[in-house]
N, C-alpha and C positions, 0 to 999 in steps of 0.2 A: 754432260748435262744429265740430271737425274730424270728418270721417268716420272710422268705426272702422277701424283697421288689421287686417290678418289676424292679428297676434299678439294683439290685444285680443279678437277674435272667438274665437280658439282658447282664450284664457284663460277666457272666460265659458262656453264649452262644457266645459272640463276641470275646473273647480272644482266640487267636490261641495257640494251644498246639503243641509243637515241638516234632518230633520223634527223639529220641537220636541216633538211628542207621543212619538215613538219614543225620542229622547234623554232626555226627561223620565222616561219609564217605566223606562228602563235605570238612570238615576241613582237614581230613587226606589226601585226594587227593590233595588239594591245597598246604598243607605244603610239601608233598612229591615232587610235581612237581617243587615248588620253589627251594628246595634244589638241586634237580636233574639238573635243568636248570642252577642255579648259579655255580654248580660244573663244568658242561660241558662247560660253557662259559669261565671259567677261564682256563680249560684244553686246549681249542682251542686257547685261546690267547697266552698261553705259557709264556716264559720269565724266568728270573733268579730264582726268588722265587715265584713259582705259588701258589697263594691262602694262603698266610701266615696267614691272619686273619680267613679265612674260615676253615683252618685246625684245629682251636681251637674247632670246633664242635666235634672233636674226643674225647674231654674230657667228653662229655655227651653221645656220640654214639660210643662205642668201635668198632673198625674195620673200621671206616670211614676214608677215606683219600681223598685228592683232586686229584683223578685219575678217569678214566672212570669207572673202576670196583667199586671204592669207591662211585661213584654217585648212583649206584644201592643199595649199602648198606645204604647210607644216605636216599635214597628214602624210603626204608623199615622202617628204624627207624623213620623218620619224619612222615610217614603215620600213624604209630602206635601212636606216640605222638599226632599227630593232631586229630586222632580219639578219643583218650582219652579226649583231651581238648574240642572237639565238643560235645561229649556225656555228659561230666560234665556241660558244659554251658547250654545245653538243659534241663538237670535234674534240675539244679538250677532255671532256668527260669520257668519250669513247677511247681516247688514247690512254688515259689513266686506267680505265677498266681493262683494256687489252694488255697493258704493261703488268697489271696486277695478276691477270690470268696466266701470263706466260712465265 
């Protein structure tokens, strides 16, 4: 194995490593708030068939419905799914950055 060159050492110092928990919390909060807001906007608008398309989310999130109570259920599910997506994204990014640095 070759000794690391100065450009490799500089790369490994300059590449930002992501915290999985922080990125997960950011993704989770964003996903949860988007679903919460979308649900409540449709509930407030009312109408004949409230949220026909958004109600399909219940196929992935059991217990979710386009109601005020359902927005809290959706917030919880979307937050967990968003956290998992954010954590996985940062884990993959850090693996690629470490691979590139070595």
